[in-house]
Backbone as numpy.savetxt, mean C-alpha at the origin, in Angstrom:
# Nx Ny Nz CAx CAy CAz Cx Cy Cz
12.54 -9.53 -2.14 12.74 -7.99 -1.96 14.05 -8.21 -0.92
14.86 -7.10 -1.22 16.12 -7.01 -0.56 15.81 -6.78 0.98
17.09 -7.19 2.00 17.06 -6.98 3.15 16.57 -5.43 3.60
17.19 -4.56 3.09 17.22 -2.96 3.17 15.83 -2.52 3.02
14.94 -3.05 2.04 13.58 -2.85 1.82 12.75 -3.28 2.69
12.88 -4.36 2.93 12.16 -5.26 4.02 12.52 -4.77 5.39
13.46 -4.43 6.10 13.50 -3.92 7.14 12.87 -2.35 7.41
12.89 -1.58 6.17 12.23 -0.22 6.12 10.88 -0.50 6.41
10.13 -1.45 5.54 8.73 -1.86 5.53 8.44 -2.34 7.04
9.22 -3.28 7.59 9.02 -3.87 8.87 8.99 -3.03 9.89
9.70 -1.74 9.84 9.58 -0.93 10.89 8.34 0.00 10.85
7.72 0.30 9.58 6.77 1.26 9.42 5.31 0.16 9.73
5.36 -1.14 9.89 4.42 -2.03 10.14 4.41 -2.54 11.30
3.82 -2.18 12.54 3.64 -2.61 13.70 3.23 -4.07 13.67
2.63 -4.30 13.02 2.01 -5.84 12.83 3.17 -6.88 12.36
4.28 -6.29 11.80 5.11 -7.22 11.57 6.23 -6.98 12.51
6.29 -6.21 13.59 7.46 -5.73 14.57 7.42 -7.43 15.55
6.26 -7.55 15.85 6.06 -8.92 16.69 5.29 -10.15 15.97
5.50 -10.10 14.83 4.95 -11.15 13.95 5.61 -12.72 14.16
4.88 -13.71 14.09 5.21 -14.77 14.13 6.61 -15.11 13.11
7.58 -15.96 13.11 8.63 -15.81 12.23 8.28 -16.71 10.76
7.14 -17.50 11.00 6.76 -18.20 9.78 6.04 -16.92 8.83
5.13 -16.34 9.46 4.52 -15.19 8.78 5.55 -13.89 8.23
6.55 -13.78 9.04 7.67 -12.98 8.43 8.57 -13.75 7.28
8.53 -14.81 7.21 9.31 -15.58 6.07 8.61 -15.62 4.87
6.86 -15.86 5.15 6.12 -15.74 4.08 6.18 -14.64 3.23
6.06 -13.45 4.36 6.15 -12.08 3.81 7.08 -11.60 2.89
8.25 -11.98 3.45 9.63 -11.87 2.67 9.55 -12.57 1.27
9.12 -13.58 1.20 9.09 -14.39 -0.19 7.99 -13.93 -1.14
6.92 -13.36 -0.39 5.87 -12.74 -1.47 6.04 -11.33 -2.08
6.85 -10.48 -1.11 7.08 -9.17 -0.91 7.91 -8.72 -2.64
7.47 -7.82 -3.08 8.42 -7.28 -3.97 8.53 -5.73 -4.06
9.17 -5.00 -4.42 9.27 -3.51 -4.43 9.12 -2.92 -5.85
8.17 -2.13 -6.15 7.79 -1.50 -7.33 7.84 0.36 -7.15
8.26 0.50 -8.38 8.13 2.27 -8.10 7.01 2.22 -9.38
5.84 3.29 -8.81 4.42 3.42 -9.35 4.88 5.05 -10.11
4.72 5.27 -11.40 4.79 6.52 -11.94 3.67 7.09 -11.29
3.57 8.69 -11.41 2.82 9.71 -10.69 1.58 9.47 -11.63
0.47 9.37 -11.06 -0.62 9.69 -11.89 -1.30 8.13 -12.42
-0.66 7.10 -11.97 -1.09 5.91 -12.43 -1.97 5.52 -11.14
-2.92 4.50 -11.90 -3.67 3.82 -10.74 -2.95 2.71 -9.92
-3.23 2.48 -8.85 -2.60 1.33 -8.20 -3.63 0.07 -8.15
-4.75 0.46 -7.64 -6.24 -0.35 -7.95 -7.14 0.24 -8.39
-8.16 0.01 -9.05 -9.17 0.15 -9.60 -10.66 -0.91 -9.00
-11.74 0.10 -9.02 -12.87 -0.54 -8.47 -12.96 -1.46 -9.26
-13.36 -2.73 -8.87 -13.80 -3.69 -9.25 -12.65 -4.89 -9.57
-11.62 -4.41 -9.44 -10.34 -5.26 -9.71 -10.28 -6.26 -8.81
-10.12 -7.54 -9.01 -9.66 -8.88 -8.06 -8.44 -8.45 -7.65
-8.23 -8.44 -6.22 -6.97 -7.95 -5.63 -6.47 -9.19 -4.60
-5.35 -9.61 -5.28 -4.41 -10.56 -4.28 -3.12 -9.94 -3.95
-2.95 -9.01 -3.63 -1.95 -8.22 -2.89 -2.44 -7.03 -2.24
-1.29 -6.48 -1.06 -1.83 -5.34 -0.88 -0.49 -4.18 -1.28
-1.01 -3.01 -1.33 0.26 -1.88 -1.77 0.49 -1.32 -0.33
1.89 -1.39 -0.09 2.58 -0.19 1.15 3.19 0.83 0.54
2.69 2.02 0.74 3.41 3.24 0.43 4.52 3.45 1.27
5.79 3.53 0.78 7.05 3.79 1.23 7.10 5.12 1.26
7.11 5.92 -0.05 7.14 7.47 0.13 6.19 7.86 -1.07
5.92 9.14 -0.94 5.10 9.95 -1.91 3.70 10.24 -1.44
2.83 10.17 -2.45 1.45 10.67 -2.17 0.52 9.78 -2.77
-0.48 9.38 -2.32 -1.67 8.40 -2.70 -3.18 9.30 -2.69
-4.00 9.68 -3.82 -4.96 9.95 -3.74 -6.02 9.07 -3.85
-7.31 8.66 -3.00 -8.23 7.88 -2.80 -9.33 8.46 -3.65
-10.06 7.89 -4.64 -11.08 8.58 -5.28 -11.93 7.28 -5.94
-12.97 7.93 -6.15 -14.05 7.09 -6.72 -14.84 7.74 -7.94
-14.89 6.96 -9.09 -15.45 7.50 -10.32 -16.99 7.56 -10.24
-17.70 8.74 -10.07 -19.02 8.81 -9.99 -19.57 9.27 -11.56
-20.97 9.45 -11.34 -21.76 9.90 -12.54 -20.98 11.19 -13.35
-20.49 12.04 -12.08 -20.07 13.52 -12.54 -18.37 13.31 -12.71
-17.92 11.97 -12.82 -16.33 12.12 -12.99 -15.85 11.70 -11.43
-14.52 11.68 -11.72 -13.63 11.43 -10.12 -14.32 12.18 -8.97
-14.05 11.71 -8.03 -14.27 12.32 -6.62 -13.53 11.96 -5.42
-13.03 12.46 -4.73 -12.07 12.00 -3.58 -12.98 11.20 -2.50
-12.47 9.91 -2.25 -13.07 9.22 -1.18 -12.62 9.85 0.16
-12.90 8.85 0.96 -12.86 9.04 2.74 -11.36 9.32 2.57
-10.52 8.62 2.22 -8.94 9.00 2.39 -8.67 10.03 2.22
-9.16 10.78 0.94 -8.63 11.95 0.68 -6.92 11.82 0.34
-6.12 12.57 0.39 -4.97 12.53 0.27 -4.15 12.04 1.31
-3.37 11.05 1.20 -2.40 10.52 2.24 -0.93 10.56 2.09
-0.50 11.29 3.11 0.81 12.03 3.04 1.71 11.87 4.39
2.61 11.00 4.28 3.50 10.93 5.47 3.39 10.38 6.78
2.18 9.85 6.83 1.32 9.39 8.15 0.92 7.67 7.93
1.00 6.85 8.63 0.39 5.55 8.65 -1.26 5.96 8.28
-1.65 5.10 7.72 -3.14 5.08 7.09 -3.69 3.79 6.54
-4.37 3.17 7.15 -5.11 2.14 6.23 -6.38 2.75 5.77
-6.61 2.45 4.36 -7.75 2.60 3.56 -8.43 1.67 2.82
-9.66 1.36 2.62 -10.40 0.44 2.03 -11.05 1.39 1.16
-11.01 1.20 -0.32 -11.98 1.87 -1.18 -12.71 1.04 -1.89
């Protein structure tokens, strides 16, 4: 990840602002920047997750597929404010 993107992420994540230098080094090595097209799922229920997704800009809708189709989850629509969502 280039330094400009990492600095932007670090400013948005308080946990990184006072983090141990080793944690920051590992985070920088593992992090990558990706543009996700509109309407594409980032994670789906049942996925084995080995990463976290940090939204830098845009909108995320959190939903669950039920018997009657998609329904919004507790997160609803996330827009412009820091939030942590588990679905």
